[in-house]
N, CA, C, O and the ligand as a Tripos MOL2 file, in Angstrom:
@<TRIPOS>MOLECULE
protein
  265   263    67     0     0
PROTEIN
NO_CHARGES

@<TRIPOS>ATOM
      1 N           0.8390   -1.2200    0.0440 N.3       1 MET1
      2 CA          0.0470   -0.0120    0.0160 C.3       1 MET1
      3 C           0.9430    1.2520    0.0320 C.2       1 MET1
      4 O           1.8640    1.3720    0.8400 O.2       1 MET1
      5 N           0.6440    2.1580   -0.8660 N.am      2 SER2
      6 CA          1.3510    3.3760   -0.8950 C.3       2 SER2
      7 C           0.4450    4.4260   -0.3590 C.2       2 SER2
      8 O          -0.7680    4.3850   -0.5640 O.2       2 SER2
      9 N           1.0260    5.3710    0.3300 N.am      3 ASN3
     10 CA          0.2440    6.5480    0.7840 C.3       3 ASN3
     11 C           1.0040    7.6810    0.5870 C.2       3 ASN3
     12 O           1.3510    8.4010    1.5230 O.2       3 ASN3
     13 N           1.3120    7.9100   -0.6700 N.am      4 SER4
     14 CA          2.2010    9.0710   -1.0930 C.3       4 SER4
     15 C           1.4910   10.2880   -1.5760 C.2       4 SER4
     16 O           2.1160   11.1810   -2.1480 O.2       4 SER4
     17 N           0.2620   10.3540   -1.3760 N.am      5 GLN5
     18 CA         -0.5310   11.4930   -1.8030 C.3       5 GLN5
     19 C          -0.0160   12.6600   -0.9900 C.2       5 GLN5
     20 O           0.2120   12.5370    0.2130 O.2       5 GLN5
     21 N           0.1630   13.7700   -1.6340 N.am      6 PRO6
     22 CA          0.5260   14.9840   -0.8770 C.3       6 PRO6
     23 C          -0.5010   15.4260    0.1200 C.2       6 PRO6
     24 O          -1.6990   15.2120   -0.0660 O.2       6 PRO6
     25 N          -0.0310   16.0490    1.1900 N.am      7 PRO7
     26 CA         -1.0340   16.4480    2.1880 C.3       7 PRO7
     27 C          -2.0010   17.4610    1.6440 C.2       7 PRO7
     28 O          -1.6190   18.3470    0.8800 O.2       7 PRO7
     29 N          -3.2130   17.3440    2.0170 N.am      8 ARG8
     30 CA         -4.2550   18.2520    1.5600 C.3       8 ARG8
     31 C          -4.2740   19.3990    2.5210 C.2       8 ARG8
     32 O          -4.4520   19.2420    3.7290 O.2       8 ARG8
     33 N          -4.0610   20.7030    1.8750 N.am      9 LYS9
     34 CA         -4.3030   21.7340    2.7140 C.3       9 LYS9
     35 C          -5.8470   22.2640    2.6330 C.2       9 LYS9
     36 O          -6.5400   22.1360    1.6240 O.2       9 LYS9
     37 N          -6.2170   22.7880    3.6710 N.am     10 PRO10
     38 CA         -7.5920   23.3550    3.6880 C.3      10 PRO10
     39 C          -7.5960   24.4010    2.4730 C.2      10 PRO10
     40 O          -6.6830   25.2150    2.3310 O.2      10 PRO10
     41 N          -8.6500   24.3190    1.6450 N.am     11 SER11
     42 CA         -8.6180   25.1970    0.5430 C.3      11 SER11
     43 C          -8.8970   26.6260    0.9420 C.2      11 SER11
     44 O          -9.9160   26.9420    1.5560 O.2      11 SER11
     45 N          -7.9730   27.4700    0.5800 N.am     12 GLN12
     46 CA         -8.0100   28.8350    0.9910 C.3      12 GLN12
     47 C          -8.1190   29.6730   -0.4080 C.2      12 GLN12
     48 O          -7.1490   29.9980   -1.0940 O.2      12 GLN12
     49 N          -9.3290   29.9260   -0.6650 N.am     13 PRO13
     50 CA         -9.4870   30.6770   -1.9850 C.3      13 PRO13
     51 C          -8.7970   31.9510   -2.0550 C.2      13 PRO13
     52 O          -8.9410   32.7530   -1.1320 O.2      13 PRO13
     53 N          -8.0300   32.2340   -3.0960 N.am     14 THR14
     54 CA         -7.2910   33.4970   -3.1560 C.3      14 THR14
     55 C          -7.6790   34.0100   -4.5520 C.2      14 THR14
     56 O          -8.1600   33.2550   -5.3970 O.2      14 THR14
     57 N          -7.4490   35.3630   -4.7770 N.am     15 LEU15
     58 CA         -7.5920   36.0280   -5.9790 C.3      15 LEU15
     59 C          -6.4720   36.9870   -6.1680 C.2      15 LEU15
     60 O          -6.1920   37.8090   -5.2960 O.2      15 LEU15
     61 N          -5.8080   36.8930   -7.3220 N.am     16 GLY16
     62 CA         -4.7260   37.7800   -7.7770 C.3      16 GLY16
     63 C          -5.2310   39.1400   -7.9690 C.2      16 GLY16
     64 O          -6.2400   39.3720   -8.6350 O.2      16 GLY16
     65 N          -4.4830   40.0990   -7.3480 N.am     17 VAL17
     66 CA         -5.0370   41.4610   -7.5700 C.3      17 VAL17
     67 C          -3.8620   42.4000   -7.8020 C.2      17 VAL17
     68 O          -2.9360   42.4840   -6.9960 O.2      17 VAL17
     69 N          -3.9270   43.0930   -8.9100 N.am     18 HIS18
     70 CA         -2.8640   44.0130   -9.2410 C.3      18 HIS18
     71 C          -3.1430   45.4390   -8.6230 C.2      18 HIS18
     72 O          -4.0570   46.1440   -9.0520 O.2      18 HIS18
     73 N          -2.3680   45.8010   -7.6650 N.am     19 MET19
     74 CA         -2.5790   47.1420   -7.1220 C.3      19 MET19
     75 C          -1.8630   48.1280   -7.8620 C.2      19 MET19
     76 O          -0.6350   48.1850   -7.9200 O.2      19 MET19
     77 N          -2.7320   48.9720   -8.4760 N.am     20 LYS20
     78 CA         -2.2000   49.9610   -9.4160 C.3      20 LYS20
     79 C          -1.3380   51.0160   -8.5660 C.2      20 LYS20
     80 O          -0.2750   51.4820   -8.9770 O.2      20 LYS20
     81 N          -1.9110   51.3290   -7.3610 N.am     21 CYS21
     82 CA         -1.3730   52.4780   -6.6000 C.3      21 CYS21
     83 C           0.0420   52.2700   -6.4800 C.2      21 CYS21
     84 O           0.7560   53.2690   -6.5640 O.2      21 CYS21
     85 N           0.5780   51.1380   -6.2970 N.am     22 CYS22
     86 CA          2.0450   50.8820   -6.0270 C.3      22 CYS22
     87 C           2.5160   49.8520   -7.0260 C.2      22 CYS22
     88 O           3.6100   49.3090   -6.8720 O.2      22 CYS22
     89 N           1.8020   49.5920   -7.9470 N.am     23 ASN23
     90 CA          2.2650   48.6070   -8.9170 C.3      23 ASN23
     91 C           2.6940   47.2710   -8.2520 C.2      23 ASN23
     92 O           3.7530   46.7430   -8.5920 O.2      23 ASN23
     93 N           1.9430   46.7520   -7.3720 N.am     24 SER24
     94 CA          2.2610   45.5460   -6.6080 C.3      24 SER24
     95 C           1.1690   44.5200   -6.8830 C.2      24 SER24
     96 O           0.0190   44.8380   -7.1850 O.2      24 SER24
     97 N           1.6390   43.1720   -6.7510 N.am     25 TYR25
     98 CA          0.6630   42.2240   -6.9950 C.3      25 TYR25
     99 C           0.4170   41.4110   -5.7430 C.2      25 TYR25
    100 O           1.3670   40.9220   -5.1310 O.2      25 TYR25
    101 N          -0.7780   41.2610   -5.3670 N.am     26 ILE26
    102 CA         -1.0960   40.6690   -4.1210 C.3      26 ILE26
    103 C          -2.1220   39.5130   -4.3030 C.2      26 ILE26
    104 O          -2.6950   39.3660   -5.3830 O.2      26 ILE26
    105 N          -2.3500   38.6920   -3.2420 N.am     27 TYR27
    106 CA         -3.4230   37.7760   -3.2030 C.3      27 TYR27
    107 C          -4.3830   38.0820   -2.2310 C.2      27 TYR27
    108 O          -4.0760   38.0750   -1.0390 O.2      27 TYR27
    109 N          -5.7140   38.3980   -2.6830 N.am     28 ALA28
    110 CA         -6.6280   38.7710   -1.7510 C.3      28 ALA28
    111 C          -7.3710   37.4600   -1.2610 C.2      28 ALA28
    112 O          -7.5440   36.5220   -2.0400 O.2      28 ALA28
    113 N          -7.7850   37.4240   -0.0040 N.am     29 ARG29
    114 CA         -8.4170   36.2620    0.5430 C.3      29 ARG29
    115 C          -9.8990   36.3860    0.8320 C.2      29 ARG29
    116 O         -10.3260   37.4530    1.2740 O.2      29 ARG29
    117 N         -10.6610   35.4250    0.6240 N.am     30 LEU30
    118 CA        -12.0000   35.2620    0.8310 C.3      30 LEU30
    119 C         -12.3260   35.7390    2.3050 C.2      30 LEU30
    120 O         -11.6740   35.2590    3.2310 O.2      30 LEU30
    121 N         -13.2280   36.5870    2.5240 N.am     31 ASN31
    122 CA        -13.5900   37.0690    3.8530 C.3      31 ASN31
    123 C         -14.4180   36.0630    4.6230 C.2      31 ASN31
    124 O         -14.7820   35.0240    4.0710 O.2      31 ASN31
    125 N         -14.7070   36.3160    5.7880 N.am     32 ALA32
    126 CA        -15.4640   35.2570    6.6190 C.3      32 ALA32
    127 C         -16.8320   35.0840    6.0660 C.2      32 ALA32
    128 O         -17.3520   33.9680    6.0420 O.2      32 ALA32
    129 N         -17.4630   36.1960    5.5980 N.am     33 ALA33
    130 CA        -18.8620   35.9820    4.9990 C.3      33 ALA33
    131 C         -18.7520   35.3450    3.5980 C.2      33 ALA33
    132 O         -19.7850   35.0710    2.9870 O.2      33 ALA33
    133 N         -17.5980   35.1120    3.0920 N.am     34 GLN34
    134 CA        -17.4620   34.6210    1.7440 C.3      34 GLN34
    135 C         -18.2480   35.2240    0.6400 C.2      34 GLN34
    136 O         -18.8070   34.5900   -0.2560 O.2      34 GLN34
    137 N         -18.2350   36.6350    0.8070 N.am     35 ASP35
    138 CA        -18.9680   37.3430   -0.3320 C.3      35 ASP35
    139 C         -18.1010   38.2480   -0.9640 C.2      35 ASP35
    140 O         -18.4950   38.9190   -1.9180 O.2      35 ASP35
    141 N         -16.8680   38.3370   -0.4900 N.am     36 ALA36
    142 CA        -15.8370   39.1980   -1.1500 C.3      36 ALA36
    143 C         -14.4080   38.8270   -0.7930 C.2      36 ALA36
    144 O         -14.1040   38.2550    0.2540 O.2      36 ALA36
    145 N         -13.5360   39.2010   -1.7580 N.am     37 TYR37
    146 CA        -12.1280   38.9910   -1.4610 C.3      37 TYR37
    147 C         -11.6260   40.1810   -0.8730 C.2      37 TYR37
    148 O         -12.0050   41.2550   -1.3400 O.2      37 TYR37
    149 N         -10.7630   40.1550    0.1590 N.am     38 VAL38
    150 CA        -10.2000   41.3750    0.7680 C.3      38 VAL38
    151 C          -8.7010   41.1780    0.8120 C.2      38 VAL38
    152 O          -8.1740   40.0690    0.9090 O.2      38 VAL38
    153 N          -8.0750   42.2770    0.7390 N.am     39 GLY39
    154 CA         -6.5280   42.3230    0.7690 C.3      39 GLY39
    155 C          -6.0860   43.7130    0.9950 C.2      39 GLY39
    156 O          -6.8990   44.6370    1.0220 O.2      39 GLY39
    157 N          -4.7520   43.8940    1.1650 N.am     40 TRP40
    158 CA         -4.2180   45.1240    1.5620 C.3      40 TRP40
    159 C          -2.9170   45.2870    0.6130 C.2      40 TRP40
    160 O          -2.1270   44.3800    0.3520 O.2      40 TRP40
    161 N          -2.8510   46.5550    0.1710 N.am     41 CYS41
    162 CA         -1.5520   46.7420   -0.5100 C.3      41 CYS41
    163 C          -0.3950   46.7060    0.4800 C.2      41 CYS41
    164 O          -0.4640   47.2840    1.5640 O.2      41 CYS41
    165 N           0.6840   46.0060    0.0790 N.am     42 PRO42
    166 CA          1.7910   45.7250    0.9790 C.3      42 PRO42
    167 C           2.5720   47.0150    1.2280 C.2      42 PRO42
    168 O           3.2400   47.1070    2.2580 O.2      42 PRO42
    169 N           2.5250   48.0590    0.3070 N.am     43 LYS43
    170 CA          3.3300   49.2110    0.4130 C.3      43 LYS43
    171 C           2.6740   50.3830    1.0830 C.2      43 LYS43
    172 O           3.3030   51.1210    1.8400 O.2      43 LYS43
    173 N           1.3600   50.5520    0.7890 N.am     44 CYS44
    174 CA          0.6770   51.7730    1.2870 C.3      44 CYS44
    175 C          -0.4920   51.3530    2.0730 C.2      44 CYS44
    176 O          -1.2570   52.1980    2.5370 O.2      44 CYS44
    177 N          -0.6870   49.9940    2.2610 N.am     45 ALA45
    178 CA         -1.7290   49.4540    3.2330 C.3      45 ALA45
    179 C          -3.2230   49.8670    2.7730 C.2      45 ALA45
    180 O          -4.1730   49.9110    3.5550 O.2      45 ALA45
    181 N          -3.2890   50.1340    1.5340 N.am     46 LYS46
    182 CA         -4.6420   50.5280    1.0220 C.3      46 LYS46
    183 C          -5.3750   49.2730    0.9190 C.2      46 LYS46
    184 O          -4.8860   48.2790    0.3830 O.2      46 LYS46
    185 N          -6.6900   49.3110    1.4910 N.am     47 PRO47
    186 CA         -7.6040   48.0980    1.4440 C.3      47 PRO47
    187 C          -8.1170   47.8620    0.0220 C.2      47 PRO47
    188 O          -8.3300   48.8030   -0.7420 O.2      47 PRO47
    189 N          -8.2900   46.7140   -0.2810 N.am     48 VAL48
    190 CA         -9.0140   46.3740   -1.5390 C.3      48 VAL48
    191 C         -10.0620   45.3660   -1.2610 C.2      48 VAL48
    192 O          -9.8370   44.4760   -0.4410 O.2      48 VAL48
    193 N         -11.2010   45.4430   -1.8920 N.am     49 ARG49
    194 CA        -12.3800   44.6010   -1.7020 C.3      49 ARG49
    195 C         -13.0730   44.2990   -3.1550 C.2      49 ARG49
    196 O         -13.4700   45.1550   -3.9450 O.2      49 ARG49
    197 N         -13.1190   42.9820   -3.3070 N.am     50 ILE50
    198 CA        -13.6760   42.5950   -4.6890 C.3      50 ILE50
    199 C         -14.7810   41.6520   -4.3510 C.2      50 ILE50
    200 O         -14.6100   40.6190   -3.7030 O.2      50 ILE50
    201 N         -15.9670   42.0790   -4.8430 N.am     51 ASN51
    202 CA        -17.1970   41.2720   -4.3880 C.3      51 ASN51
    203 C         -17.1310   39.9540   -5.2160 C.2      51 ASN51
    204 O         -16.7540   39.9600   -6.3880 O.2      51 ASN51
    205 N         -17.4970   38.8710   -4.5890 N.am     52 VAL52
    206 CA        -17.5410   37.6150   -5.2980 C.3      52 VAL52
    207 C         -18.8240   37.6440   -6.3310 C.2      52 VAL52
    208 O         -19.9650   37.9940   -6.0280 O.2      52 VAL52
    209 N         -18.4130   37.2340   -7.5030 N.am     53 VAL53
    210 CA        -19.4880   37.1630   -8.6250 C.3      53 VAL53
    211 C         -20.1500   35.8140   -8.5260 C.2      53 VAL53
    212 O         -19.4660   34.8400   -8.8390 O.2      53 VAL53
    213 N         -21.3540   35.6360   -8.1430 N.am     54 LYS54
    214 CA        -22.0110   34.3890   -7.8940 C.3      54 LYS54
    215 C         -22.7580   33.9580   -9.1970 C.2      54 LYS54
    216 O         -22.8300   32.7730   -9.5220 O.2      54 LYS54
    217 N         -23.2750   34.9070   -9.8840 N.am     55 GLU55
    218 CA        -23.8930   34.5700  -11.2060 C.3      55 GLU55
    219 C         -22.8270   34.4620  -12.3570 C.2      55 GLU55
    220 O         -21.9790   35.3270  -12.5750 O.2      55 GLU55
    221 N         -22.9660   33.3600  -13.0290 N.am     56 GLY56
    222 CA        -21.8610   33.1020  -14.0430 C.3      56 GLY56
    223 C         -21.8130   34.1790  -15.0500 C.2      56 GLY56
    224 O         -22.5940   34.3170  -15.9910 O.2      56 GLY56
    225 N         -20.7810   34.9460  -14.7400 N.am     57 GLY57
    226 CA        -20.4790   35.9160  -15.7640 C.3      57 GLY57
    227 C         -19.1370   36.1080  -15.9890 C.2      57 GLY57
    228 O         -18.6400   35.6560  -17.0200 O.2      57 GLY57
    229 N         -18.4020   36.7680  -15.1030 N.am     58 SER58
    230 CA        -17.0040   36.8400  -15.2390 C.3      58 SER58
    231 C         -16.3350   35.6160  -14.6640 C.2      58 SER58
    232 O         -16.7040   35.1190  -13.6000 O.2      58 SER58
    233 N         -15.3530   35.1470  -15.3840 N.am     59 THR59
    234 CA        -14.6570   33.9730  -14.9320 C.3      59 THR59
    235 C         -13.1290   34.4470  -14.7180 C.2      59 THR59
    236 O         -12.2160   33.6210  -14.6790 O.2      59 THR59
    237 N         -12.9440   35.6430  -14.6020 N.am     60 SER60
    238 CA        -11.6260   36.2810  -14.5340 C.3      60 SER60
    239 C         -11.2230   35.9740  -13.0350 C.2      60 SER60
    240 O         -12.0250   36.2110  -12.1310 O.2      60 SER60
    241 N         -10.0550   35.4800  -12.7970 N.am     61 ARG61
    242 CA         -9.5610   35.3570  -11.4960 C.3      61 ARG61
    243 C          -8.3030   36.3770  -11.2770 C.2      61 ARG61
    244 O          -7.4380   36.1660  -10.4280 O.2      61 ARG61
    245 N          -8.3100   37.4560  -12.1080 N.am     62 PHE62
    246 CA         -7.2940   38.3690  -11.9590 C.3      62 PHE62
    247 C          -7.9310   39.8110  -11.9400 C.2      62 PHE62
    248 O          -8.7120   40.1290  -12.8370 O.2      62 PHE62
    249 N          -7.6390   40.5980  -11.0280 N.am     63 PHE63
    250 CA         -8.2410   41.9430  -10.9080 C.3      63 PHE63
    251 C          -7.3650   42.9400  -10.7990 C.2      63 PHE63
    252 O          -6.2100   42.6860  -10.4550 O.2      63 PHE63
    253 N          -7.7420   44.1540  -11.0570 N.am     64 GLU64
    254 CA         -6.8800   45.3400  -10.8530 C.3      64 GLU64
    255 C          -7.6030   46.2380   -9.9320 C.2      64 GLU64
    256 O          -8.8070   46.4580  -10.0620 O.2      64 GLU64
    257 N          -6.8770   46.7580   -9.0030 N.am     65 ALA65
    258 CA         -7.3840   47.8990   -8.1550 C.3      65 ALA65
    259 C          -6.6400   49.1290   -8.1650 C.2      65 ALA65
    260 O          -5.4440   49.1640   -7.8760 O.2      65 ALA65
    261 N          -7.3500   50.1920   -8.5060 N.am     66 SER66
    262 CA         -6.7130   51.5240   -8.8070 C.3      66 SER66
    263 C          -6.4800   52.1870   -7.4970 C.2      66 SER66
    264 O          -5.9630   53.3040   -7.4540 O.2      66 SER66
    265 ZN         -0.3090   50.9070   -2.6400 Zn       67 ZN67
@<TRIPOS>BOND
     1     1     2 1
     2     2     3 1
     3     3     4 2
     4     3     5 am
     5     5     6 1
     6     6     7 1
     7     7     8 2
     8     7     9 am
     9     9    10 1
    10    10    11 1
    11    11    12 2
    12    11    13 am
    13    13    14 1
    14    14    15 1
    15    15    16 2
    16    15    17 am
    17    17    18 1
    18    18    19 1
    19    19    20 2
    20    19    21 am
    21    21    22 1
    22    22    23 1
    23    23    24 2
    24    23    25 am
    25    25    26 1
    26    26    27 1
    27    27    28 2
    28    27    29 am
    29    29    30 1
    30    30    31 1
    31    31    32 2
    32    31    33 am
    33    33    34 1
    34    34    35 1
    35    35    36 2
    36    35    37 am
    37    37    38 1
    38    38    39 1
    39    39    40 2
    40    39    41 am
    41    41    42 1
    42    42    43 1
    43    43    44 2
    44    43    45 am
    45    45    46 1
    46    46    47 1
    47    47    48 2
    48    47    49 am
    49    49    50 1
    50    50    51 1
    51    51    52 2
    52    51    53 am
    53    53    54 1
    54    54    55 1
    55    55    56 2
    56    55    57 am
    57    57    58 1
    58    58    59 1
    59    59    60 2
    60    59    61 am
    61    61    62 1
    62    62    63 1
    63    63    64 2
    64    63    65 am
    65    65    66 1
    66    66    67 1
    67    67    68 2
    68    67    69 am
    69    69    70 1
    70    70    71 1
    71    71    72 2
    72    71    73 am
    73    73    74 1
    74    74    75 1
    75    75    76 2
    76    75    77 am
    77    77    78 1
    78    78    79 1
    79    79    80 2
    80    79    81 am
    81    81    82 1
    82    82    83 1
    83    83    84 2
    84    83    85 am
    85    85    86 1
    86    86    87 1
    87    87    88 2
    88    87    89 am
    89    89    90 1
    90    90    91 1
    91    91    92 2
    92    91    93 am
    93    93    94 1
    94    94    95 1
    95    95    96 2
    96    95    97 am
    97    97    98 1
    98    98    99 1
    99    99   100 2
   100    99   101 am
   101   101   102 1
   102   102   103 1
   103   103   104 2
   104   103   105 am
   105   105   106 1
   106   106   107 1
   107   107   108 2
   108   107   109 am
   109   109   110 1
   110   110   111 1
   111   111   112 2
   112   111   113 am
   113   113   114 1
   114   114   115 1
   115   115   116 2
   116   115   117 am
   117   117   118 1
   118   118   119 1
   119   119   120 2
   120   119   121 am
   121   121   122 1
   122   122   123 1
   123   123   124 2
   124   123   125 am
   125   125   126 1
   126   126   127 1
   127   127   128 2
   128   127   129 am
   129   129   130 1
   130   130   131 1
   131   131   132 2
   132   131   133 am
   133   133   134 1
   134   134   135 1
   135   135   136 2
   136   135   137 am
   137   137   138 1
   138   138   139 1
   139   139   140 2
   140   139   141 am
   141   141   142 1
   142   142   143 1
   143   143   144 2
   144   143   145 am
   145   145   146 1
   146   146   147 1
   147   147   148 2
   148   147   149 am
   149   149   150 1
   150   150   151 1
   151   151   152 2
   152   151   153 am
   153   153   154 1
   154   154   155 1
   155   155   156 2
   156   155   157 am
   157   157   158 1
   158   158   159 1
   159   159   160 2
   160   159   161 am
   161   161   162 1
   162   162   163 1
   163   163   164 2
   164   163   165 am
   165   165   166 1
   166   166   167 1
   167   167   168 2
   168   167   169 am
   169   169   170 1
   170   170   171 1
   171   171   172 2
   172   171   173 am
   173   173   174 1
   174   174   175 1
   175   175   176 2
   176   175   177 am
   177   177   178 1
   178   178   179 1
   179   179   180 2
   180   179   181 am
   181   181   182 1
   182   182   183 1
   183   183   184 2
   184   183   185 am
   185   185   186 1
   186   186   187 1
   187   187   188 2
   188   187   189 am
   189   189   190 1
   190   190   191 1
   191   191   192 2
   192   191   193 am
   193   193   194 1
   194   194   195 1
   195   195   196 2
   196   195   197 am
   197   197   198 1
   198   198   199 1
   199   199   200 2
   200   199   201 am
   201   201   202 1
   202   202   203 1
   203   203   204 2
   204   203   205 am
   205   205   206 1
   206   206   207 1
   207   207   208 2
   208   207   209 am
   209   209   210 1
   210   210   211 1
   211   211   212 2
   212   211   213 am
   213   213   214 1
   214   214   215 1
   215   215   216 2
   216   215   217 am
   217   217   218 1
   218   218   219 1
   219   219   220 2
   220   219   221 am
   221   221   222 1
   222   222   223 1
   223   223   224 2
   224   223   225 am
   225   225   226 1
   226   226   227 1
   227   227   228 2
   228   227   229 am
   229   229   230 1
   230   230   231 1
   231   231   232 2
   232   231   233 am
   233   233   234 1
   234   234   235 1
   235   235   236 2
   236   235   237 am
   237   237   238 1
   238   238   239 1
   239   239   240 2
   240   239   241 am
   241   241   242 1
   242   242   243 1
   243   243   244 2
   244   243   245 am
   245   245   246 1
   246   246   247 1
   247   247   248 2
   248   247   249 am
   249   249   250 1
   250   250   251 1
   251   251   252 2
   252   251   253 am
   253   253   254 1
   254   254   255 1
   255   255   256 2
   256   255   257 am
   257   257   258 1
   258   258   259 1
   259   259   260 2
   260   259   261 am
   261   261   262 1
   262   262   263 1
   263   263   264 2
@<TRIPOS>SUBSTRUCTURE
     1 MET1         2 RESIDUE 1 A MET
     2 SER2         6 RESIDUE 1 A SER
     3 ASN3        10 RESIDUE 1 A ASN
     4 SER4        14 RESIDUE 1 A SER
     5 GLN5        18 RESIDUE 1 A GLN
     6 PRO6        22 RESIDUE 1 A PRO
     7 PRO7        26 RESIDUE 1 A PRO
     8 ARG8        30 RESIDUE 1 A ARG
     9 LYS9        34 RESIDUE 1 A LYS
    10 PRO10       38 RESIDUE 1 A PRO
    11 SER11       42 RESIDUE 1 A SER
    12 GLN12       46 RESIDUE 1 A GLN
    13 PRO13       50 RESIDUE 1 A PRO
    14 THR14       54 RESIDUE 1 A THR
    15 LEU15       58 RESIDUE 1 A LEU
    16 GLY16       62 RESIDUE 1 A GLY
    17 VAL17       66 RESIDUE 1 A VAL
    18 HIS18       70 RESIDUE 1 A HIS
    19 MET19       74 RESIDUE 1 A MET
    20 LYS20       78 RESIDUE 1 A LYS
    21 CYS21       82 RESIDUE 1 A CYS
    22 CYS22       86 RESIDUE 1 A CYS
    23 ASN23       90 RESIDUE 1 A ASN
    24 SER24       94 RESIDUE 1 A SER
    25 TYR25       98 RESIDUE 1 A TYR
    26 ILE26      102 RESIDUE 1 A ILE
    27 TYR27      106 RESIDUE 1 A TYR
    28 ALA28      110 RESIDUE 1 A ALA
    29 ARG29      114 RESIDUE 1 A ARG
    30 LEU30      118 RESIDUE 1 A LEU
    31 ASN31      122 RESIDUE 1 A ASN
    32 ALA32      126 RESIDUE 1 A ALA
    33 ALA33      130 RESIDUE 1 A ALA
    34 GLN34      134 RESIDUE 1 A GLN
    35 ASP35      138 RESIDUE 1 A ASP
    36 ALA36      142 RESIDUE 1 A ALA
    37 TYR37      146 RESIDUE 1 A TYR
    38 VAL38      150 RESIDUE 1 A VAL
    39 GLY39      154 RESIDUE 1 A GLY
    40 TRP40      158 RESIDUE 1 A TRP
    41 CYS41      162 RESIDUE 1 A CYS
    42 PRO42      166 RESIDUE 1 A PRO
    43 LYS43      170 RESIDUE 1 A LYS
    44 CYS44      174 RESIDUE 1 A CYS
    45 ALA45      178 RESIDUE 1 A ALA
    46 LYS46      182 RESIDUE 1 A LYS
    47 PRO47      186 RESIDUE 1 A PRO
    48 VAL48      190 RESIDUE 1 A VAL
    49 ARG49      194 RESIDUE 1 A ARG
    50 ILE50      198 RESIDUE 1 A ILE
    51 ASN51      202 RESIDUE 1 A ASN
    52 VAL52      206 RESIDUE 1 A VAL
    53 VAL53      210 RESIDUE 1 A VAL
    54 LYS54      214 RESIDUE 1 A LYS
    55 GLU55      218 RESIDUE 1 A GLU
    56 GLY56      222 RESIDUE 1 A GLY
    57 GLY57      226 RESIDUE 1 A GLY
    58 SER58      230 RESIDUE 1 A SER
    59 THR59      234 RESIDUE 1 A THR
    60 SER60      238 RESIDUE 1 A SER
    61 ARG61      242 RESIDUE 1 A ARG
    62 PHE62      246 RESIDUE 1 A PHE
    63 PHE63      250 RESIDUE 1 A PHE
    64 GLU64      254 RESIDUE 1 A GLU
    65 ALA65      258 RESIDUE 1 A ALA
    66 SER66      262 RESIDUE 1 A SER
    67 ZN67       265 GROUP 0 **** ****
């Protein structure tokens, strides 16, 4: 018997966000309510919030925050 499967991490949905303010790229995380991705610019600490699109429209997993 082999048990060589990689350990499963709890899925932590993230969303890549380009922070235009400082030209930085971050990963926003799903908030507790699971209705938006939230993150902060690592350079100027500007908060970013991206609402989760529940109705099948945008399949983009990359966003820009101005
Ligand atoms: Zn910034």
